[in-house]
Steps between C-alpha positions, in 0.01 A plus 500: 500500500447321829127591533409684815798377698788744526852458372732352765877540493716256690872488551686171535840349429612473135543130427531466124536797261242598241153655481187285480144621444211256517207357694558363848469128562472435874673178589423352839678190609268240649652369818441123534273381781678267743260231628603270786350153475593175671510204264378147538760229450351401165528861373878524538599353162258721309616808693863432415397446137315833506812672634718341229253606231512860628879484506514383138252765391708768672810372321324517166397858569855601591645332191252691288602826668868416447437445127319834471771679697770357271310617193390842620758600759839329525661187644603676821141601570389144430743388770273664760238236424751218464596573861131475596476169317794364698336621820182315410689175446718534807487160667485666839177661389294241319625185675449655840151616404404151388636349820307746713174438312529129584632541852269778618200412279452865408389632163767617255410873509554516875836323480621700199408826672677402823812376323545812288427733792760313706743530209440876482553528873832316473604744229458778751754339731845664494680173441286400205684530168198603296434856413229720622374603161446140403202496735289643216605211276425247774153645551442484125583127501283444808198673349543320170500161675201587720304632205564183304396284796166675479511489119495876491541681171812696421372851435699636213213616279559872525343713233711570194696826499398591854699643789513253787417651839574285805633511851793288381588258221723198488751463216289211370192724485687752288639240261153353445338842465757593234322265261214750507728787400434694816600865469615569855492411866395706805556338839435598860810319625831365375863605488699637207729195499235232542477211257178647364673825410789316339249314280312823416820670384592202288154503341521882458170535686474838680450448873449712810508351852429610854178688420329366817144596400465434127293184559262694725456790263486331157195328355505246214524678167612835642742672268848507646834660418814326632818706473788265569753784455377711792294258710177690436166327449194699394160344548207617286702778333318807376511570127778763541710255703438222251597722207813605688612143565411371153705781357783418738480130413512584129789743547705249695454233234589743221790646693649163588473375143643817346779531754601141456533550126669838529726463800600136536826541309588844637721549808360643823697821499420862575484769234856595592626142463520379861441124495260352754495122512136401471443142603198284579369332812433132435314227686455223243735398220193482275497882509841517331372536138275789609790665685712478185219652289484793740866584435642441849872524574477166679350398832544741791319281749413134467289399799595140561235438770232379253721198435395355832182701554363296213627165616461537874850368557855602433647365183838342444818672384475320165142614441588855593808495280294387197246775564755780549704384201195533277441857620866599461521356150175668393613841625851479352685730418321704766535438871267289713477615863397200711377578849539238770178365653322785676251326725317606813292812554198469271661206322558141598627433846724203551385473854134494579564684823259788478708808537320799653647722229648294217629807312731562794570134556678207342534584132744562216866440568426414864330178391772422243777535758311293755436220249818504288518132412134474411453834324796726445777272379300303238374826353841664510657206321223491238530874428880487481483206260253690280759777463687278254219561248477880502518815707366447854468724805406371844273704726458451879161593654424681826853564623491712816856481631861448397511182708238342275700597195819353645323175590364482145846543347633209705245272332560666163876443510452143614257428213742654251789290627297180495373552147846574367641196677224290345591629154185701430525787254431834668535854375814671618290772660144480636407843639331493841242761593280580798137603513474826691154466650560540873571844653810366677648394164427847364679659795799266455516543123861624493624193688279258309610649168862422587413130509278455191504559124159668473193582707133486409242703690182312587259786555199287588647391831724801552205740494286300737787456746605862469149642548380225739207430268372156409419534132240223528313667785198696379493714811837657418530430127475871419815558707707275274646776285784435259547877455524570873784750566674246727493242219661741255774596745570135581528412131742789451707383799522146363590605147766751609647262757536216249635725226769634733630143516471456125203262527208526254146528635184338364139531614266203458193581713161604366615863501723419202190408297325830572560739206431794731811407700736450206634854468555515876690170509718598205564840658601340830772316306373142470692286252242231441125443524342156509130515421186301435547384137161646402619846603843480339418687174330784686794540738740497205292764321516717811876457539551605138301820571729598789788744497735380773606840630138611508411183691780562751373853561146373541611229746694760703187717510279208607739407781427837659120467490345410837177330387418199283219681319737778394748247362232311306356823359843610379563162336162511326577846370833378359337200338220703342757738354752238387275208400197684359319197360202374705648297779291193582745365758506803729142517614397758754235438763173646391 
């Protein structure tokens, strides 16, 4: 397999879970040529007509993409392209372009290019209200318009059942490619919260990002393995590797199906009867039926950011209320934990000021408190109103100090008072929790716990802040270690500190979805895990194989080990002894 070329193993960022095996289709975006041509007076009318024709053709393309997205993805994903359609028909865009064509007697491509580049530059200005991440959407609209001016063809004819390899993809590319039943996606660039990744997850297409050299190393038709669970991509796998992954793919499918049938109605409790609340992480309400099938005890983390990531603008209190109400009613009688907008970092920035280090910049609750009227209060009111329809918890992201918590409560109390005065029905009690994902919050856990009803540990950020490792940086990716001794001791400190104040502790980061970590997390005393819905049956199976006292002893032993490798080896030994079936989810490097 792979002819004379050797097997190549690459490590990227997991984007969408699943394993795909298939031939590579190399997709290369053709960048439009930008001619500059001065027009004669008699050419002006025909040039404006040519621009209008390109505009209409671009609109037709976007409407087609919206229809496909509604059929194959969900309405929220379709909103990404509705926002692009509005951008295309923005009077400031097309009217100004027409005026400039006539006034400056320049061809349409030159004017379109200048206008969109100027628009992108304005977005970079600190005072501009647009968001940084929208630049990708703006460029998509720009290229679509330029391509249609030159009557270029929209390249969506990927080969059936292939794995798309590209430097990057737009959400529109992925929606169109889905008609060809693509098996997976391997990209050199892209972030885990990009629109493209959101679409891939909704389509259940395995995806790995941030590979940096896959387009250089892959040739058309090369066999490729995309492991969206671990972020591994294997190019031209040898026969042993291929057999290994096909077996793993088969085992995962069998395991997920069997576990769903066997475990969905059973509680997540240890052999000795200790109950662990096992909830699901949720991004789209369209995932709710699948979450219910998996046997979740409700929603442990609803990421509300996709609501505006998809639309490119904040949505009204009424729209949010309708959306949250639907989630709460669907989850009833279980709880729905709704996290306030967590933006910034690798997500959308409200300011296009380019922060030198956005992960240490304006994000999470800092943005909410700085923009209360625009962001925090409409969302607070919508969430509180949804509490009339079922059990709701409210979760605050990226809290780093008690002052932030106190400022939040001032807005919370005001929203409560207003809603009651207006006659809205609200639950008598809406528990408030804090994400513990900043080292300062971990240190202050005893004081924070006195002011909240629950805490939820966000290990993705906590680990990278604690170890000073950017998890998206290839140069240091191997140093991002969820079983690092410092991580274990910090988790223990948080759990003990919160429990001393009588506050339950959840964990909702990727670590919760790793079956290798389950016995450790239970042994450290966690009350709740919130996991990727796909992994929920496997985590429940592991919990039901645990004896709590044995897990506590194991956790105490692991807390004394000085090296990550020792901790991982001990956890693997426990898992092999306690869960003897072949384990397709815990896959060692080879």
